[in-house]
N, CA, C and O atoms as a CHARMM CRD file, in Angstrom:
* protein
*
  400
    1    1 MET  N    325.47100  19.39100  91.37000 PROA 1      0.00000
    2    1 MET  CA   327.01100  20.28300  91.75300 PROA 1      0.00000
    3    1 MET  C    327.31900  20.58200  90.41400 PROA 1      0.00000
    4    1 MET  O    326.76200  20.06700  89.44500 PROA 1      0.00000
    5    2 TYR  N    328.30900  21.51100  90.37000 PROA 2      0.00000
    6    2 TYR  CA   328.77500  22.49800  89.06900 PROA 2      0.00000
    7    2 TYR  C    330.40400  21.75100  88.82100 PROA 2      0.00000
    8    2 TYR  O    331.29400  21.54200  89.64500 PROA 2      0.00000
    9    3 SER  N    330.35600  21.50700  87.53900 PROA 3      0.00000
   10    3 SER  CA   331.25900  20.51900  87.28400 PROA 3      0.00000
   11    3 SER  C    332.40600  20.99000  86.15600 PROA 3      0.00000
   12    3 SER  O    333.63300  20.89700  86.19700 PROA 3      0.00000
   13    4 ILE  N    331.46000  21.56500  85.07400 PROA 4      0.00000
   14    4 ILE  CA   332.06600  22.17600  83.86200 PROA 4      0.00000
   15    4 ILE  C    332.55200  23.31800  83.78000 PROA 4      0.00000
   16    4 ILE  O    331.76400  24.25600  83.90200 PROA 4      0.00000
   17    5 ASP  N    334.19500  23.65000  83.51700 PROA 5      0.00000
   18    5 ASP  CA   334.37200  24.77500  83.17300 PROA 5      0.00000
   19    5 ASP  C    334.41700  25.26300  81.92200 PROA 5      0.00000
   20    5 ASP  O    334.32600  26.47900  81.75300 PROA 5      0.00000
   21    6 PHE  N    334.55100  24.48100  80.96000 PROA 6      0.00000
   22    6 PHE  CA   334.67900  25.03500  79.60400 PROA 6      0.00000
   23    6 PHE  C    333.79400  23.90100  78.65300 PROA 6      0.00000
   24    6 PHE  O    333.90500  22.67800  78.73000 PROA 6      0.00000
   25    7 ILE  N    332.88200  24.67200  77.73100 PROA 7      0.00000
   26    7 ILE  CA   331.93300  23.90800  77.04900 PROA 7      0.00000
   27    7 ILE  C    332.18000  24.59800  75.39100 PROA 7      0.00000
   28    7 ILE  O    331.82600  25.72200  75.03400 PROA 7      0.00000
   29    8 TRP  N    332.78600  23.70200  74.66800 PROA 8      0.00000
   30    8 TRP  CA   333.13400  23.87700  73.40000 PROA 8      0.00000
   31    8 TRP  C    332.44600  22.85800  72.34300 PROA 8      0.00000
   32    8 TRP  O    332.56300  21.64900  72.54400 PROA 8      0.00000
   33    9 SER  N    331.81600  23.27900  71.35600 PROA 9      0.00000
   34    9 SER  CA   330.82000  22.91400  70.11700 PROA 9      0.00000
   35    9 SER  C    331.31200  23.57600  69.20000 PROA 9      0.00000
   36    9 SER  O    331.71200  24.73300  69.33000 PROA 9      0.00000
   37   10 PHE  N    331.35200  22.63900  67.72800 PROA 10     0.00000
   38   10 PHE  CA   331.78000  23.22600  66.50100 PROA 10     0.00000
   39   10 PHE  C    331.11300  22.28600  65.48900 PROA 10     0.00000
   40   10 PHE  O    331.33500  21.08800  65.31300 PROA 10     0.00000
   41   11 ASP  N    330.31600  23.02900  64.91500 PROA 11     0.00000
   42   11 ASP  CA   329.54600  22.20500  63.69400 PROA 11     0.00000
   43   11 ASP  C    328.78600  20.97700  64.41800 PROA 11     0.00000
   44   11 ASP  O    328.77800  19.82700  63.97800 PROA 11     0.00000
   45   12 GLU  N    328.08100  21.45600  65.72300 PROA 12     0.00000
   46   12 GLU  CA   327.01200  20.41900  66.07000 PROA 12     0.00000
   47   12 GLU  C    325.61400  21.34100  65.86800 PROA 12     0.00000
   48   12 GLU  O    324.64200  20.88500  65.26700 PROA 12     0.00000
   49   13 PHE  N    325.63400  22.55400  66.38500 PROA 13     0.00000
   50   13 PHE  CA   324.45500  23.00100  66.99700 PROA 13     0.00000
   51   13 PHE  C    324.12900  23.68600  65.72200 PROA 13     0.00000
   52   13 PHE  O    323.00000  24.17800  65.73700 PROA 13     0.00000
   53   14 VAL  N    324.85000  23.87300  64.53400 PROA 14     0.00000
   54   14 VAL  CA   324.01500  24.21500  63.19600 PROA 14     0.00000
   55   14 VAL  C    323.07000  22.97200  62.76800 PROA 14     0.00000
   56   14 VAL  O    322.42100  23.17800  61.74200 PROA 14     0.00000
   57   15 HSD  N    322.91300  21.87200  63.31500 PROA 15     0.00000
   58   15 HSD  CA   321.77500  20.94900  63.01700 PROA 15     0.00000
   59   15 HSD  C    321.05000  20.55900  63.93600 PROA 15     0.00000
   60   15 HSD  O    320.49100  19.46400  63.88600 PROA 15     0.00000
   61   16 ILE  N    320.86800  21.78800  65.42900 PROA 16     0.00000
   62   16 ILE  CA   319.84000  20.99300  66.15900 PROA 16     0.00000
   63   16 ILE  C    318.73800  22.22000  66.36300 PROA 16     0.00000
   64   16 ILE  O    319.00600  23.41800  66.45500 PROA 16     0.00000
   65   17 SER  N    317.68500  21.72100  66.40000 PROA 17     0.00000
   66   17 SER  CA   316.45900  22.41000  66.42200 PROA 17     0.00000
   67   17 SER  C    316.29600  23.68100  67.24900 PROA 17     0.00000
   68   17 SER  O    316.89400  23.28800  68.25100 PROA 17     0.00000
   69   18 PRO  N    315.97800  24.71900  67.50000 PROA 18     0.00000
   70   18 PRO  CA   315.93500  25.77100  68.28900 PROA 18     0.00000
   71   18 PRO  C    315.73100  25.74900  70.00800 PROA 18     0.00000
   72   18 PRO  O    316.35000  26.19500  70.97400 PROA 18     0.00000
   73   19 GLU  N    313.99700  24.64500  69.68700 PROA 19     0.00000
   74   19 GLU  CA   313.86500  23.84400  70.89100 PROA 19     0.00000
   75   19 GLU  C    314.76300  23.17000  71.98500 PROA 19     0.00000
   76   19 GLU  O    314.82200  23.38200  73.19600 PROA 19     0.00000
   77   20 ASP  N    315.41900  22.32400  71.21500 PROA 20     0.00000
   78   20 ASP  CA   316.72300  21.40500  71.92600 PROA 20     0.00000
   79   20 ASP  C    317.83500  22.37000  71.96500 PROA 20     0.00000
   80   20 ASP  O    318.75200  21.90200  72.64000 PROA 20     0.00000
   81   21 ILE  N    318.10900  23.56700  71.48600 PROA 21     0.00000
   82   21 ILE  CA   319.08500  24.25900  71.57000 PROA 21     0.00000
   83   21 ILE  C    318.90200  25.22000  73.27500 PROA 21     0.00000
   84   21 ILE  O    319.68400  25.48900  74.18700 PROA 21     0.00000
   85   22 GLU  N    317.50500  25.47200  73.01800 PROA 22     0.00000
   86   22 GLU  CA   317.10500  26.27300  74.18700 PROA 22     0.00000
   87   22 GLU  C    317.40300  25.21300  75.73500 PROA 22     0.00000
   88   22 GLU  O    317.94600  25.64500  76.75100 PROA 22     0.00000
   89   23 ASN  N    316.97100  24.01200  75.57700 PROA 23     0.00000
   90   23 ASN  CA   317.37800  22.90700  76.66300 PROA 23     0.00000
   91   23 ASN  C    318.96900  22.61100  76.73600 PROA 23     0.00000
   92   23 ASN  O    319.26300  22.08000  77.80700 PROA 23     0.00000
   93   24 TYR  N    319.68800  22.74700  76.17000 PROA 24     0.00000
   94   24 TYR  CA   321.43700  22.97400  75.96200 PROA 24     0.00000
   95   24 TYR  C    321.66100  24.15000  76.78300 PROA 24     0.00000
   96   24 TYR  O    322.26900  24.13900  77.85400 PROA 24     0.00000
   97   25 VAL  N    321.26000  24.93000  76.35600 PROA 25     0.00000
   98   25 VAL  CA   321.91000  26.41900  77.52900 PROA 25     0.00000
   99   25 VAL  C    321.28700  26.08800  78.86700 PROA 25     0.00000
  100   25 VAL  O    321.90100  26.37800  79.89400 PROA 25     0.00000
  101   26 ARG  N    319.82500  25.35800  78.93000 PROA 26     0.00000
  102   26 ARG  CA   319.98300  25.51200  80.14900 PROA 26     0.00000
  103   26 ARG  C    320.51600  24.48400  81.21100 PROA 26     0.00000
  104   26 ARG  O    320.60500  24.49500  82.43800 PROA 26     0.00000
  105   27 GLU  N    320.81300  23.64500  80.27800 PROA 27     0.00000
  106   27 GLU  CA   321.96100  22.71100  80.80500 PROA 27     0.00000
  107   27 GLU  C    323.23100  23.37500  81.23900 PROA 27     0.00000
  108   27 GLU  O    323.64700  23.24100  82.38900 PROA 27     0.00000
  109   28 PHE  N    323.92600  24.17300  80.22900 PROA 28     0.00000
  110   28 PHE  CA   325.22500  24.81200  80.31900 PROA 28     0.00000
  111   28 PHE  C    324.95700  25.55900  81.68100 PROA 28     0.00000
  112   28 PHE  O    325.81400  25.51600  82.56400 PROA 28     0.00000
  113   29 LYS  N    323.93200  26.15200  81.83400 PROA 29     0.00000
  114   29 LYS  CA   323.66800  26.92700  83.38900 PROA 29     0.00000
  115   29 LYS  C    323.88400  26.08600  84.17200 PROA 29     0.00000
  116   29 LYS  O    324.77600  26.27700  84.99900 PROA 29     0.00000
  117   30 ARG  N    323.19100  24.95600  84.17100 PROA 30     0.00000
  118   30 ARG  CA   323.07500  23.96700  85.73200 PROA 30     0.00000
  119   30 ARG  C    324.72600  23.67300  86.04000 PROA 30     0.00000
  120   30 ARG  O    325.35100  23.92900  87.06900 PROA 30     0.00000
  121   31 VAL  N    325.25200  22.98300  84.66100 PROA 31     0.00000
  122   31 VAL  CA   326.43300  22.52700  85.01500 PROA 31     0.00000
  123   31 VAL  C    327.80800  23.49400  85.08000 PROA 31     0.00000
  124   31 VAL  O    328.86800  23.09800  85.56300 PROA 31     0.00000
  125   32 MET  N    327.66700  24.40300  84.69000 PROA 32     0.00000
  126   32 MET  CA   328.97100  25.55100  84.53900 PROA 32     0.00000
  127   32 MET  C    329.21700  25.85400  85.94300 PROA 32     0.00000
  128   32 MET  O    328.34600  25.92500  86.81100 PROA 32     0.00000
  129   33 ILE  N    330.53500  26.03600  86.10900 PROA 33     0.00000
  130   33 ILE  CA   331.22900  26.29400  87.30000 PROA 33     0.00000
  131   33 ILE  C    331.11300  27.67900  87.03200 PROA 33     0.00000
  132   33 ILE  O    331.01900  28.05600  85.86400 PROA 33     0.00000
  133   34 LEU  N    331.10700  28.73700  88.27500 PROA 34     0.00000
  134   34 LEU  CA   331.34200  30.24300  88.32800 PROA 34     0.00000
  135   34 LEU  C    332.35300  30.55200  87.13600 PROA 34     0.00000
  136   34 LEU  O    333.31500  29.81400  86.92200 PROA 34     0.00000
  137   35 ASN  N    332.12100  31.51800  86.48200 PROA 35     0.00000
  138   35 ASN  CA   333.50000  32.01500  85.56300 PROA 35     0.00000
  139   35 ASN  C    333.33100  30.67800  84.14300 PROA 35     0.00000
  140   35 ASN  O    334.00600  30.86700  83.13100 PROA 35     0.00000
  141   36 GLY  N    332.83900  30.00300  84.18300 PROA 36     0.00000
  142   36 GLY  CA   333.15500  28.93300  83.15100 PROA 36     0.00000
  143   36 GLY  C    332.65300  29.37400  81.69300 PROA 36     0.00000
  144   36 GLY  O    331.62700  30.00700  81.44400 PROA 36     0.00000
  145   37 LEU  N    333.53000  28.93700  80.86200 PROA 37     0.00000
  146   37 LEU  CA   332.99600  29.53200  79.53200 PROA 37     0.00000
  147   37 LEU  C    333.01400  28.90700  78.31900 PROA 37     0.00000
  148   37 LEU  O    333.94300  28.16200  78.00800 PROA 37     0.00000
  149   38 GLY  N    331.80700  29.19500  77.38300 PROA 38     0.00000
  150   38 GLY  CA   331.36500  28.35300  76.34800 PROA 38     0.00000
  151   38 GLY  C    331.36700  28.97100  75.06400 PROA 38     0.00000
  152   38 GLY  O    330.95000  30.10900  74.85200 PROA 38     0.00000
  153   39 ILE  N    331.83700  28.21300  74.23000 PROA 39     0.00000
  154   39 ILE  CA   332.01200  28.76400  72.63800 PROA 39     0.00000
  155   39 ILE  C    331.54300  27.32900  71.70600 PROA 39     0.00000
  156   39 ILE  O    332.02800  26.22700  71.45000 PROA 39     0.00000
  157   40 ILE  N    330.12800  28.20500  71.35000 PROA 40     0.00000
  158   40 ILE  CA   329.59200  27.57800  70.44100 PROA 40     0.00000
  159   40 ILE  C    328.93100  27.85100  69.18200 PROA 40     0.00000
  160   40 ILE  O    328.17500  28.81800  69.09300 PROA 40     0.00000
  161   41 HSD  N    329.15000  27.08500  68.20600 PROA 41     0.00000
  162   41 HSD  CA   329.11700  27.46400  66.83800 PROA 41     0.00000
  163   41 HSD  C    327.69700  27.05800  66.42500 PROA 41     0.00000
  164   41 HSD  O    327.30100  25.90800  66.61300 PROA 41     0.00000
  165   42 HSD  N    326.91900  28.01600  65.85600 PROA 42     0.00000
  166   42 HSD  CA   325.52000  27.91300  65.53700 PROA 42     0.00000
  167   42 HSD  C    325.17700  28.36800  64.31800 PROA 42     0.00000
  168   42 HSD  O    325.93400  29.01200  63.59200 PROA 42     0.00000
  169   43 ALA  N    324.05400  28.06000  64.05600 PROA 43     0.00000
  170   43 ALA  CA   323.18500  28.79800  62.58700 PROA 43     0.00000
  171   43 ALA  C    322.93600  30.34600  63.13700 PROA 43     0.00000
  172   43 ALA  O    322.22600  30.49000  64.13100 PROA 43     0.00000
  173   44 GLY  N    323.40900  31.27800  62.61200 PROA 44     0.00000
  174   44 GLY  CA   322.87400  32.51100  62.96000 PROA 44     0.00000
  175   44 GLY  C    321.87500  33.24900  61.96100 PROA 44     0.00000
  176   44 GLY  O    321.42900  34.31300  62.38900 PROA 44     0.00000
  177   45 GLU  N    321.49800  32.88500  60.82200 PROA 45     0.00000
  178   45 GLU  CA   320.40700  33.69300  59.81600 PROA 45     0.00000
  179   45 GLU  C    318.91800  32.85100  59.84200 PROA 45     0.00000
  180   45 GLU  O    317.86000  33.21600  59.32900 PROA 45     0.00000
  181   46 CYS  N    319.13300  31.88200  60.44000 PROA 46     0.00000
  182   46 CYS  CA   317.74300  31.08700  60.18100 PROA 46     0.00000
  183   46 CYS  C    317.71600  30.64800  58.66500 PROA 46     0.00000
  184   46 CYS  O    316.60600  30.53500  58.14600 PROA 46     0.00000
  185   47 GLU  N    318.70800  30.42200  58.00100 PROA 47     0.00000
  186   47 GLU  CA   318.52300  29.88000  56.53400 PROA 47     0.00000
  187   47 GLU  C    318.79500  28.19900  56.61300 PROA 47     0.00000
  188   47 GLU  O    319.83800  27.66600  56.99200 PROA 47     0.00000
  189   48 LEU  N    317.67800  27.58600  56.19400 PROA 48     0.00000
  190   48 LEU  CA   318.05900  26.30000  56.59400 PROA 48     0.00000
  191   48 LEU  C    319.08500  25.63500  55.56100 PROA 48     0.00000
  192   48 LEU  O    319.96300  24.89400  56.00300 PROA 48     0.00000
  193   49 HSD  N    319.00200  25.84600  54.42600 PROA 49     0.00000
  194   49 HSD  CA   319.99300  25.58400  53.26600 PROA 49     0.00000
  195   49 HSD  C    319.82700  23.77800  53.21400 PROA 49     0.00000
  196   49 HSD  O    320.64400  22.88400  53.43400 PROA 49     0.00000
  197   50 GLY  N    318.72600  23.76300  52.91400 PROA 50     0.00000
  198   50 GLY  CA   318.59200  21.99700  53.11300 PROA 50     0.00000
  199   50 GLY  C    317.81700  21.75100  54.54800 PROA 50     0.00000
  200   50 GLY  O    317.82300  22.43800  55.57000 PROA 50     0.00000
  201   51 SER  N    317.15200  20.51900  54.24000 PROA 51     0.00000
  202   51 SER  CA   316.43000  19.95300  55.57800 PROA 51     0.00000
  203   51 SER  C    317.74300  19.86700  56.79400 PROA 51     0.00000
  204   51 SER  O    317.40800  20.07700  57.95900 PROA 51     0.00000
  205   52 TYR  N    318.89100  19.62600  56.56200 PROA 52     0.00000
  206   52 TYR  CA   319.77300  19.44800  57.82000 PROA 52     0.00000
  207   52 TYR  C    320.10800  20.41900  58.32400 PROA 52     0.00000
  208   52 TYR  O    320.83800  20.30100  59.30800 PROA 52     0.00000
  209   53 ARG  N    319.72400  21.77400  57.87100 PROA 53     0.00000
  210   53 ARG  CA   320.09700  22.71400  59.09900 PROA 53     0.00000
  211   53 ARG  C    319.31500  23.50000  59.73800 PROA 53     0.00000
  212   53 ARG  O    318.17200  23.70300  59.33000 PROA 53     0.00000
  213   54 SER  N    319.77100  24.04100  60.78400 PROA 54     0.00000
  214   54 SER  CA   318.79100  24.60900  62.06600 PROA 54     0.00000
  215   54 SER  C    318.50100  25.44000  61.49000 PROA 54     0.00000
  216   54 SER  O    319.27300  25.91600  60.65800 PROA 54     0.00000
  217   55 SER  N    317.16600  25.98300  61.72600 PROA 55     0.00000
  218   55 SER  CA   316.10700  26.98300  61.60600 PROA 55     0.00000
  219   55 SER  C    316.69300  28.00200  62.63500 PROA 55     0.00000
  220   55 SER  O    315.84700  28.82900  62.97900 PROA 55     0.00000
  221   56 PHE  N    318.04900  28.17900  63.28000 PROA 56     0.00000
  222   56 PHE  CA   318.07900  29.19700  64.27100 PROA 56     0.00000
  223   56 PHE  C    318.72700  30.23200  64.01500 PROA 56     0.00000
  224   56 PHE  O    319.42100  30.24700  62.99900 PROA 56     0.00000
  225   57 THR  N    318.66900  31.37000  64.87400 PROA 57     0.00000
  226   57 THR  CA   319.40300  32.81200  64.80300 PROA 57     0.00000
  227   57 THR  C    320.05000  33.39100  66.03800 PROA 57     0.00000
  228   57 THR  O    319.66400  33.27900  67.20200 PROA 57     0.00000
  229   58 ASN  N    321.06200  34.00500  65.58900 PROA 58     0.00000
  230   58 ASN  CA   321.48500  34.76600  66.78600 PROA 58     0.00000
  231   58 ASN  C    320.70800  35.38800  67.86300 PROA 58     0.00000
  232   58 ASN  O    321.22700  35.65000  68.94800 PROA 58     0.00000
  233   59 GLU  N    319.51800  35.62400  67.60300 PROA 59     0.00000
  234   59 GLU  CA   318.84400  36.77300  68.38000 PROA 59     0.00000
  235   59 GLU  C    318.25700  35.57400  69.17700 PROA 59     0.00000
  236   59 GLU  O    318.12100  36.00000  70.32400 PROA 59     0.00000
  237   60 LEU  N    317.79600  34.13000  69.11800 PROA 60     0.00000
  238   60 LEU  CA   317.38100  33.22900  69.60400 PROA 60     0.00000
  239   60 LEU  C    318.18700  32.82100  70.75000 PROA 60     0.00000
  240   60 LEU  O    317.76800  32.73200  71.90400 PROA 60     0.00000
  241   61 PHE  N    319.60900  32.53200  70.27200 PROA 61     0.00000
  242   61 PHE  CA   320.63100  32.66000  70.99400 PROA 61     0.00000
  243   61 PHE  C    321.10000  33.33500  72.08400 PROA 61     0.00000
  244   61 PHE  O    321.54600  32.83300  73.11500 PROA 61     0.00000
  245   62 ASN  N    320.95900  34.73300  71.76400 PROA 62     0.00000
  246   62 ASN  CA   321.03200  35.93500  72.46700 PROA 62     0.00000
  247   62 ASN  C    320.05100  36.00000  74.10200 PROA 62     0.00000
  248   62 ASN  O    320.31200  36.34500  75.25500 PROA 62     0.00000
  249   63 LYS  N    318.62600  35.35800  73.24600 PROA 63     0.00000
  250   63 LYS  CA   317.74000  35.61200  74.24600 PROA 63     0.00000
  251   63 LYS  C    318.18400  34.19700  75.34700 PROA 63     0.00000
  252   63 LYS  O    318.48700  34.44300  76.51500 PROA 63     0.00000
  253   64 PHE  N    318.17800  32.90800  74.88200 PROA 64     0.00000
  254   64 PHE  CA   318.43800  31.40100  75.85600 PROA 64     0.00000
  255   64 PHE  C    319.45800  32.07200  76.84300 PROA 64     0.00000
  256   64 PHE  O    319.30000  32.07200  78.06400 PROA 64     0.00000
  257   65 ILE  N    320.65400  32.71500  76.10600 PROA 65     0.00000
  258   65 ILE  CA   321.77900  32.97800  77.03900 PROA 65     0.00000
  259   65 ILE  C    321.17700  33.93200  78.23400 PROA 65     0.00000
  260   65 ILE  O    321.26800  33.69500  79.43900 PROA 65     0.00000
  261   66 LYS  N    320.40400  35.30500  77.49400 PROA 66     0.00000
  262   66 LYS  CA   319.93600  36.17800  78.56900 PROA 66     0.00000
  263   66 LYS  C    319.03500  35.37300  79.81800 PROA 66     0.00000
  264   66 LYS  O    319.26700  35.47900  81.02300 PROA 66     0.00000
  265   67 VAL  N    318.02000  34.59600  79.22500 PROA 67     0.00000
  266   67 VAL  CA   317.01700  34.13700  80.15100 PROA 67     0.00000
  267   67 VAL  C    317.69300  33.22300  81.10100 PROA 67     0.00000
  268   67 VAL  O    317.16300  32.90400  82.16500 PROA 67     0.00000
  269   68 ASN  N    319.11400  32.70600  80.64600 PROA 68     0.00000
  270   68 ASN  CA   319.44100  31.38800  81.92000 PROA 68     0.00000
  271   68 ASN  C    320.60600  32.20900  82.65900 PROA 68     0.00000
  272   68 ASN  O    321.60600  31.64200  83.09700 PROA 68     0.00000
  273   69 ASN  N    320.37900  33.68500  82.76900 PROA 69     0.00000
  274   69 ASN  CA   321.32000  34.39000  83.34300 PROA 69     0.00000
  275   69 ASN  C    323.12400  34.16600  83.18500 PROA 69     0.00000
  276   69 ASN  O    323.99000  34.19300  84.05900 PROA 69     0.00000
  277   70 LEU  N    323.22200  33.96200  81.82600 PROA 70     0.00000
  278   70 LEU  CA   324.65100  33.50200  81.29100 PROA 70     0.00000
  279   70 LEU  C    324.90400  35.12300  80.65800 PROA 70     0.00000
  280   70 LEU  O    324.06400  36.01900  80.56700 PROA 70     0.00000
  281   71 HSD  N    326.29700  35.15000  80.28100 PROA 71     0.00000
  282   71 HSD  CA   326.71200  36.46900  79.83400 PROA 71     0.00000
  283   71 HSD  C    327.28300  36.28000  78.51300 PROA 71     0.00000
  284   71 HSD  O    328.12700  35.41500  78.27900 PROA 71     0.00000
  285   72 LEU  N    326.91200  36.93200  77.81800 PROA 72     0.00000
  286   72 LEU  CA   327.51500  36.72100  76.24200 PROA 72     0.00000
  287   72 LEU  C    328.57600  37.69900  75.87300 PROA 72     0.00000
  288   72 LEU  O    328.41100  38.89200  75.61600 PROA 72     0.00000
  289   73 ASP  N    329.50700  37.13400  75.88300 PROA 73     0.00000
  290   73 ASP  CA   330.76900  38.03900  75.48800 PROA 73     0.00000
  291   73 ASP  C    331.25700  38.59900  74.03800 PROA 73     0.00000
  292   73 ASP  O    332.03700  39.52600  73.81900 PROA 73     0.00000
  293   74 ASP  N    330.67700  37.89600  73.25800 PROA 74     0.00000
  294   74 ASP  CA   331.33000  37.92900  71.76800 PROA 74     0.00000
  295   74 ASP  C    330.56000  37.14500  70.74900 PROA 74     0.00000
  296   74 ASP  O    330.35800  35.94700  70.94700 PROA 74     0.00000
  297   75 GLN  N    330.17600  37.66500  69.81400 PROA 75     0.00000
  298   75 GLN  CA   329.91000  36.93300  68.76500 PROA 75     0.00000
  299   75 GLN  C    330.65000  37.24500  67.34500 PROA 75     0.00000
  300   75 GLN  O    330.98500  38.40400  67.10200 PROA 75     0.00000
  301   76 TYR  N    330.88700  36.25300  66.45900 PROA 76     0.00000
  302   76 TYR  CA   331.99000  36.44900  65.49700 PROA 76     0.00000
  303   76 TYR  C    331.46500  35.54000  64.24400 PROA 76     0.00000
  304   76 TYR  O    330.71000  34.57500  64.36200 PROA 76     0.00000
  305   77 ASP  N    331.96900  35.99700  63.11700 PROA 77     0.00000
  306   77 ASP  CA   331.92500  34.79700  61.88500 PROA 77     0.00000
  307   77 ASP  C    333.00500  34.79700  61.32500 PROA 77     0.00000
  308   77 ASP  O    333.01700  34.06600  60.33400 PROA 77     0.00000
  309   78 SER  N    333.98100  35.33900  61.54900 PROA 78     0.00000
  310   78 SER  CA   335.35400  35.17200  61.26400 PROA 78     0.00000
  311   78 SER  C    336.33300  35.56900  62.19900 PROA 78     0.00000
  312   78 SER  O    336.04700  36.42100  63.04000 PROA 78     0.00000
  313   79 TRP  N    337.68900  34.94700  62.14600 PROA 79     0.00000
  314   79 TRP  CA   338.96700  35.18600  62.84900 PROA 79     0.00000
  315   79 TRP  C    340.11200  34.81700  61.99000 PROA 79     0.00000
  316   79 TRP  O    340.13300  34.21600  60.91600 PROA 79     0.00000
  317   80 GLY  N    341.23100  35.40600  62.84400 PROA 80     0.00000
  318   80 GLY  CA   342.74400  35.21000  62.35000 PROA 80     0.00000
  319   80 GLY  C    343.11500  36.37400  61.95600 PROA 80     0.00000
  320   80 GLY  O    342.28200  37.22800  61.65100 PROA 80     0.00000
  321   81 ASN  N    344.27900  36.56600  61.90700 PROA 81     0.00000
  322   81 ASN  CA   345.06900  37.85600  61.75500 PROA 81     0.00000
  323   81 ASN  C    344.59600  38.66000  60.65300 PROA 81     0.00000
  324   81 ASN  O    344.76000  39.87900  60.61900 PROA 81     0.00000
  325   82 GLU  N    343.91100  37.88700  59.59900 PROA 82     0.00000
  326   82 GLU  CA   343.55300  38.43900  58.42400 PROA 82     0.00000
  327   82 GLU  C    341.77200  38.34200  58.39500 PROA 82     0.00000
  328   82 GLU  O    340.94700  39.01500  57.77700 PROA 82     0.00000
  329   83 ARG  N    341.64500  37.37100  59.20400 PROA 83     0.00000
  330   83 ARG  CA   339.93200  36.85200  59.08400 PROA 83     0.00000
  331   83 ARG  C    339.91400  35.75300  58.27400 PROA 83     0.00000
  332   83 ARG  O    338.85500  35.38600  57.76300 PROA 83     0.00000
  333   84 GLN  N    341.07500  35.10600  58.06500 PROA 84     0.00000
  334   84 GLN  CA   341.14800  34.24500  56.76300 PROA 84     0.00000
  335   84 GLN  C    340.06400  33.15500  57.06100 PROA 84     0.00000
  336   84 GLN  O    339.53600  32.48500  56.17300 PROA 84     0.00000
  337   85 TYR  N    339.78200  33.04000  58.40200 PROA 85     0.00000
  338   85 TYR  CA   338.82900  31.62200  58.92900 PROA 85     0.00000
  339   85 TYR  C    337.51200  31.90100  59.09800 PROA 85     0.00000
  340   85 TYR  O    337.25800  32.93800  59.71000 PROA 85     0.00000
  341   86 ASN  N    336.84500  31.40900  58.81000 PROA 86     0.00000
  342   86 ASN  CA   335.14000  31.99600  58.94500 PROA 86     0.00000
  343   86 ASN  C    334.10100  30.85100  58.61100 PROA 86     0.00000
  344   86 ASN  O    334.34000  29.90900  57.85500 PROA 86     0.00000
  345   87 VAL  N    332.69100  31.10800  59.41200 PROA 87     0.00000
  346   87 VAL  CA   331.72600  30.44300  58.91700 PROA 87     0.00000
  347   87 VAL  C    330.84400  31.10700  58.23500 PROA 87     0.00000
  348   87 VAL  O    329.71000  30.66700  58.42500 PROA 87     0.00000
  349   88 LYS  N    330.91400  32.27900  57.27900 PROA 88     0.00000
  350   88 LYS  CA   330.24800  32.78700  56.84000 PROA 88     0.00000
  351   88 LYS  C    329.58800  32.02200  55.43200 PROA 88     0.00000
  352   88 LYS  O    328.58500  32.62500  55.05100 PROA 88     0.00000
  353   89 TYR  N    329.84300  31.15400  54.81600 PROA 89     0.00000
  354   89 TYR  CA   328.93000  30.49000  54.30900 PROA 89     0.00000
  355   89 TYR  C    327.93900  30.19100  54.02600 PROA 89     0.00000
  356   89 TYR  O    327.40600  30.33000  52.92500 PROA 89     0.00000
  357   90 TYR  N    327.29200  29.47800  55.47000 PROA 90     0.00000
  358   90 TYR  CA   325.89200  29.30600  55.97100 PROA 90     0.00000
  359   90 TYR  C    325.31500  30.23900  56.69000 PROA 90     0.00000
  360   90 TYR  O    324.22500  30.09200  57.24300 PROA 90     0.00000
  361   91 HSD  N    326.17600  31.50500  56.73900 PROA 91     0.00000
  362   91 HSD  CA   325.62600  32.44100  57.68900 PROA 91     0.00000
  363   91 HSD  C    325.65100  31.88900  59.25100 PROA 91     0.00000
  364   91 HSD  O    324.70200  31.94100  60.03400 PROA 91     0.00000
  365   92 ASP  N    326.44200  31.56400  59.40700 PROA 92     0.00000
  366   92 ASP  CA   326.65600  30.85600  60.84800 PROA 92     0.00000
  367   92 ASP  C    327.39100  31.90400  61.92600 PROA 92     0.00000
  368   92 ASP  O    327.95600  32.92500  61.53500 PROA 92     0.00000
  369   93 THR  N    327.31600  31.54200  63.24600 PROA 93     0.00000
  370   93 THR  CA   327.82400  32.56700  64.29600 PROA 93     0.00000
  371   93 THR  C    328.64500  31.79200  64.95100 PROA 93     0.00000
  372   93 THR  O    328.48200  30.57300  64.88600 PROA 93     0.00000
  373   94 ILE  N    329.85300  32.43100  65.83100 PROA 94     0.00000
  374   94 ILE  CA   330.28100  31.57100  66.83400 PROA 94     0.00000
  375   94 ILE  C    330.13300  32.64800  68.00200 PROA 94     0.00000
  376   94 ILE  O    330.55000  33.80400  68.08300 PROA 94     0.00000
  377   95 SER  N    329.24800  31.70500  69.04800 PROA 95     0.00000
  378   95 SER  CA   329.01200  32.54500  70.52900 PROA 95     0.00000
  379   95 SER  C    329.87800  32.06600  71.46300 PROA 95     0.00000
  380   95 SER  O    330.08400  30.88000  71.72200 PROA 95     0.00000
  381   96 VAL  N    330.55500  33.35900  72.13500 PROA 96     0.00000
  382   96 VAL  CA   331.43700  33.02000  73.18800 PROA 96     0.00000
  383   96 VAL  C    330.69800  33.39300  74.71100 PROA 96     0.00000
  384   96 VAL  O    330.25100  34.53600  74.80700 PROA 96     0.00000
  385   97 PHE  N    330.58300  32.66500  75.65500 PROA 97     0.00000
  386   97 PHE  CA   329.75700  33.32100  76.60800 PROA 97     0.00000
  387   97 PHE  C    329.99400  32.82700  77.93100 PROA 97     0.00000
  388   97 PHE  O    330.46700  31.69100  77.88300 PROA 97     0.00000
  389   98 LYS  N    329.80400  33.35900  79.35400 PROA 98     0.00000
  390   98 LYS  CA   330.15400  32.93100  80.30300 PROA 98     0.00000
  391   98 LYS  C    329.06900  32.65400  81.54900 PROA 98     0.00000
  392   98 LYS  O    327.86600  32.83800  81.36100 PROA 98     0.00000
  393   99 LYS  N    329.59800  32.19200  82.84700 PROA 99     0.00000
  394   99 LYS  CA   328.44800  32.15900  83.61400 PROA 99     0.00000
  395   99 LYS  C    329.39000  32.67700  84.71700 PROA 99     0.00000
  396   99 LYS  O    330.41900  32.10800  85.08300 PROA 99     0.00000
  397  100 ASN  N    328.72400  34.24300  85.36700 PROA 100    0.00000
  398  100 ASN  CA   329.08400  35.12400  86.08800 PROA 100    0.00000
  399  100 ASN  C    328.25600  34.58000  87.37500 PROA 100    0.00000
  400  100 ASN  O    328.30500  35.18900  88.44400 PROA 100    0.00000
């Protein structure tokens, strides 16, 4: 049974391995309701910045979303009226996706 209408994660997926992120995305598909929304902050350019960062990319996230028949709505690294808030320091990304 589908029960989740909103998934939010900030500053966690930047530390998770690509293999585990793939499993999470598969679970997102399984538990999200139709038209459910997800917003995930993750590494975007595979720059490790030490052993505590994920070797993940936007391309991998996009692939995992597509393979699981989810829809990527947007990806960005800054927001606010003057783009004053951002996750650019570590080349991170925020991905917004839906289950259609």
